[in-house]
C-alpha positions as CSV (number, residue, x, y, z in Angstrom):
1,M,90.7,182.3,107.1
2,T,92.0,180.9,103.8
3,A,95.5,180.8,105.3
4,Y,94.3,178.9,108.2
5,I,92.5,176.3,106.0
6,L,95.6,175.9,103.9
7,H,97.6,175.4,107.1
8,L,95.3,172.6,108.3
9,A,95.4,171.0,104.8
10,I,99.2,170.9,104.9
11,L,99.2,169.3,108.4
12,V,96.6,166.8,107.2
13,G,98.9,165.7,104.4
14,I,101.9,165.3,106.7
15,H,99.8,163.3,109.2
16,I,98.5,161.1,106.4
17,I,102.0,160.1,105.6
18,L,102.7,159.4,109.3
19,A,99.5,157.4,109.7
20,V,100.1,155.3,106.6
21,S,103.6,154.5,107.6
22,L,102.5,153.3,111.1
23,N,99.6,151.4,109.6
24,L,102.1,149.3,107.5
25,I,103.8,148.2,110.8
26,I,100.7,147.7,112.9
27,G,97.8,147.1,110.6
28,Y,99.5,145.0,107.9
29,A,102.5,143.4,109.6
30,G,101.0,143.0,113.0
31,Q,104.0,144.5,114.8
32,V,104.1,147.2,117.5
33,S,105.5,150.7,117.4
34,L,104.8,153.0,120.2
35,G,107.6,155.4,119.4
36,H,106.9,156.2,115.8
37,A,107.3,159.9,116.4
38,A,111.0,159.3,117.0
39,F,111.5,158.6,113.3
40,Y,109.4,161.7,112.5
41,G,111.7,163.7,114.7
42,I,114.9,162.2,113.2
43,G,113.8,163.1,109.7
44,A,112.9,166.6,110.8
45,Y,116.2,167.3,112.5
46,V,118.4,165.7,109.8
47,S,116.7,167.8,107.1
48,A,116.8,171.0,109.2
49,L,120.5,170.6,110.1
50,L,121.5,169.9,106.5
51,A,119.6,173.0,105.3
52,L,120.9,175.3,108.1
53,H,124.6,174.2,108.3
54,L,125.4,173.0,104.8
55,A,122.8,174.9,102.8
56,A,121.8,171.7,101.2
57,P,119.0,171.8,98.6
58,F,115.6,170.7,99.7
59,L,115.4,167.5,97.7
60,L,118.7,166.3,99.2
61,C,117.5,167.2,102.7
62,L,114.3,165.2,102.0
63,A,116.2,162.2,100.7
64,A,118.6,162.3,103.6
65,A,115.8,162.5,106.1
66,G,114.1,159.4,104.8
67,L,117.5,157.6,104.5
68,V,118.7,158.3,108.0
69,A,115.3,157.6,109.6
70,G,115.1,154.3,107.6
71,V,118.6,153.3,108.8
72,C,117.5,154.0,112.4
73,G,114.4,151.8,111.7
74,L,116.7,149.1,110.5
75,G,118.9,149.5,113.5
76,L,115.9,149.1,115.8
77,G,114.2,146.3,113.8
78,L,117.2,144.0,113.7
79,P,117.7,143.4,117.4
80,T,114.0,143.2,118.2
81,L,113.1,140.4,115.7
82,R,112.4,137.9,118.5
83,L,110.4,140.3,120.6
84,K,106.6,140.2,120.5
85,E,103.6,141.9,122.1
86,D,104.4,143.8,125.3
87,Y,108.1,143.4,125.0
88,L,108.2,144.9,121.6
89,A,105.9,147.7,122.7
90,I,108.3,148.5,125.6
91,V,111.3,148.6,123.3
92,T,109.8,150.9,120.8
93,L,108.5,153.1,123.5
94,G,111.9,153.2,125.1
95,F,113.5,154.1,121.7
96,G,111.2,157.1,121.4
97,V,112.2,158.2,124.9
98,I,115.9,157.8,124.1
99,V,115.6,159.9,120.9
100,D,113.8,162.5,122.8
101,I,116.5,162.7,125.4
102,I,119.2,162.9,122.7
103,L,117.4,165.8,121.0
104,L,117.1,167.6,124.3
105,N,120.8,167.3,125.2
106,L,122.8,167.6,122.0
107,G,124.2,171.0,121.3
108,I,123.8,170.7,117.6
109,T,120.0,170.2,117.9
110,G,119.6,173.3,119.9
111,G,118.5,171.4,123.0
112,P,115.1,172.3,124.4
113,D,115.1,175.5,122.4
114,G,115.2,173.6,119.1
115,L,116.2,175.0,115.7
116,V,114.8,178.2,114.1
117,G,115.1,179.7,110.7
118,I,114.7,176.5,108.7
119,P,114.5,177.6,105.0
120,A,111.4,176.9,102.9
121,P,111.8,174.3,100.1
122,V,113.3,175.6,96.8
123,I,113.1,173.3,93.8
124,L,114.6,174.3,90.4
125,G,114.7,177.9,91.6
126,L,111.0,177.9,92.7
127,S,110.3,178.7,96.3
128,F,107.6,176.8,98.1
129,R,107.2,179.3,100.9
130,P,103.7,180.4,99.8
131,Q,101.2,178.1,101.4
132,P,99.4,177.1,98.1
133,R,102.7,175.9,96.7
134,F,103.7,174.1,99.8
135,L,100.2,172.4,99.9
136,A,100.8,171.3,96.3
137,L,104.2,169.9,97.3
138,T,102.7,168.1,100.3
139,A,99.8,166.7,98.3
140,L,102.2,165.4,95.7
141,L,104.4,163.6,98.2
142,T,101.3,162.3,100.1
143,L,99.9,160.8,96.9
144,L,103.2,159.2,96.1
145,V,103.3,157.6,99.5
146,L,99.8,156.4,99.2
147,A,100.5,154.9,95.8
148,L,103.6,153.2,97.1
149,A,101.7,151.8,100.1
150,A,98.8,150.7,97.9
151,A,101.1,148.9,95.5
152,L,102.9,147.2,98.4
153,V,99.8,145.9,100.2
154,R,98.2,144.6,96.9
155,S,101.4,142.7,95.9
156,Y,102.7,139.4,97.0
157,H,104.7,141.2,99.7
158,G,101.6,142.7,101.1
159,R,99.9,139.3,101.3
160,A,103.1,138.0,103.0
161,L,102.8,140.8,105.6
162,R,99.2,139.9,106.3
163,A,100.1,136.3,106.7
164,I,102.7,137.2,109.2
165,R,100.2,139.4,111.0
166,D,97.5,136.7,111.1
167,H,99.7,133.7,112.1
168,E,103.5,134.1,112.0
169,V,104.3,130.3,112.5
170,T,102.0,129.4,109.6
171,A,103.7,132.0,107.4
172,Q,107.1,130.5,108.2
173,V,105.9,127.0,107.4
174,L,104.7,128.4,104.0
175,G,108.2,129.6,103.3
176,I,107.8,133.3,104.1
177,N,111.0,134.8,105.4
178,T,109.3,136.5,108.4
179,P,112.4,138.1,110.0
180,A,113.3,139.8,106.7
181,Y,109.8,141.1,106.1
182,K,109.4,142.5,109.6
183,V,112.7,144.3,109.4
184,A,111.9,145.6,105.9
185,V,108.5,147.0,106.8
186,F,109.9,148.6,109.9
187,T,112.6,150.2,107.8
188,L,110.2,151.4,105.1
189,A,107.8,152.9,107.7
190,A,110.6,154.7,109.5
191,A,111.8,156.2,106.2
192,L,108.3,157.4,105.3
193,A,108.0,159.0,108.8
194,G,111.3,160.7,108.1
195,L,110.0,162.2,104.9
196,A,107.0,163.5,106.9
197,G,109.4,165.0,109.4
198,S,111.4,166.8,106.6
199,L,108.2,168.3,105.3
200,Y,107.1,169.5,108.7
201,A,110.5,171.1,109.5
202,H,110.6,173.1,106.3
203,Y,107.0,174.1,106.6
204,I,106.9,175.2,110.3
205,T,110.6,176.6,110.0
206,F,111.0,175.8,113.8
207,I,111.3,172.5,115.5
208,N,112.0,171.4,119.1
209,P,111.9,168.0,120.8
210,E,108.4,168.6,122.2
211,S,107.0,168.1,118.7
212,F,108.2,164.5,118.5
213,G,107.6,163.1,121.9
214,L,105.1,160.5,123.3
215,H,102.2,162.8,122.7
216,T,102.8,162.7,118.9
217,S,103.2,158.9,118.9
218,I,99.9,158.6,120.7
219,L,98.3,160.9,118.2
220,V,99.5,158.9,115.2
221,L,98.5,155.7,116.8
222,S,95.0,157.1,117.5
223,M,94.8,158.1,113.8
224,V,95.5,154.5,112.7
225,I,93.1,153.0,115.3
226,L,90.3,155.5,114.5
227,G,90.5,155.0,110.8
228,G,91.0,151.3,110.9
229,M,94.0,149.1,111.1
230,G,94.8,147.4,107.8
231,S,93.1,150.1,105.8
232,L,95.0,152.8,103.9
233,M,91.8,154.9,103.4
234,G,91.2,154.5,107.1
235,S,94.6,156.1,107.7
236,V,93.5,159.1,105.5
237,V,90.2,159.5,107.4
238,G,91.9,159.1,110.8
239,A,94.6,161.6,110.0
240,F,92.0,164.1,108.7
241,L,89.7,163.8,111.8
242,L,92.4,163.9,114.4
243,T,94.1,166.9,112.7
244,V,91.0,169.0,112.3
245,L,89.0,168.1,115.5
246,P,91.8,169.2,117.9
247,E,91.9,172.5,116.2
248,L,88.2,173.0,117.0
249,F,88.8,172.3,120.7
250,R,92.1,174.1,121.3
251,Q,90.9,175.4,124.6
252,F,91.1,171.7,125.9
253,K,94.6,171.1,124.6
254,D,95.8,170.0,128.1
255,Y,93.4,167.1,128.0
256,Q,94.1,165.8,124.5
257,D,96.2,162.8,125.6
258,L,93.3,161.8,127.9
259,A,90.9,162.2,125.0
260,Y,93.0,160.0,122.7
261,G,93.2,157.3,125.4
262,A,89.4,157.4,125.9
263,L,88.9,157.3,122.1
264,L,91.0,154.2,121.8
265,V,89.2,152.4,124.6
266,T,85.8,153.4,123.2
267,L,86.7,152.1,119.8
268,L,88.0,148.8,121.2
269,I,84.7,148.3,122.9
270,F,82.1,149.5,120.4
271,R,83.9,149.6,117.0
272,P,87.0,147.4,117.3
273,Q,87.7,147.4,113.6
274,G,87.9,151.2,113.4
275,L,85.8,153.4,111.1
276,L,87.0,151.7,107.9
277,G,88.9,148.6,109.0
278,G,87.7,145.3,107.6
279,G,88.8,143.0,110.4
280,K,87.9,143.0,114.0
281,L,90.4,144.0,116.8
282,S,90.5,142.4,120.2
283,L,92.0,143.9,123.3
284,K,95.3,142.5,121.9
285,F,94.9,144.8,118.8
286,L,98.5,145.7,118.8
287,R,99.4,142.0,118.2
288,Q,96.7,140.8,115.9
289,G,96.3,143.7,113.5
290,G,93.2,144.5,111.5
């Protein structure tokens, strides 16, 4: 029982990083990302491949996962600067599908069988294979990500992001470089998702494309909406609830995507700001943010 609780706690930490990173895009910058799990998968595969084929140390794998995922976020953000609302949603969704297809068909990724035998983190000769140690590592990285996100949203740059979210044209008139901010937040969020992917790969020790598909993107989006867009604490609450609750109803696993969709619709109708979100959301929540 203790091992199971530790397992859930580790997954909660990883999901908090994912939810916070997506909230920076949707809740604070007012942009859309329906393929966020793709960056999660990129980070996981980069870290796993470096560990398996080059025997790279964990910290290098972790840094490389964040860097490569961030570069991919930059590559996606630059050509989509002028896209908004539905068009941006379609592009990010398509990016997730493309990454999924690549992971399924590349030989180096193991195709649909994935990668096995990913080593546990070792830092300064200390193995983090035992669950309590891995939980401590996950908690430390989660707290660092939360501290970084909190410092960002409370700074001038955070206010600039919210200005872009609330009214992009007005933000431009005030002298805010909106294209640069949108690309920067997309890159940062992708890098953070890549870090979460690295943690996941080295904890589970087995990954395949199924773990990083549309289902996961919907799950992370549901965490953000449930907790409240534009609220870091909301991301924490949403990640906790949607990690723990599905475990309590594992017999209904085939209906989880349906449940997430019903949850989003219900929230939009009865609690549009989410559990802890300060602002209200309309049916165009993906455009207007929290």
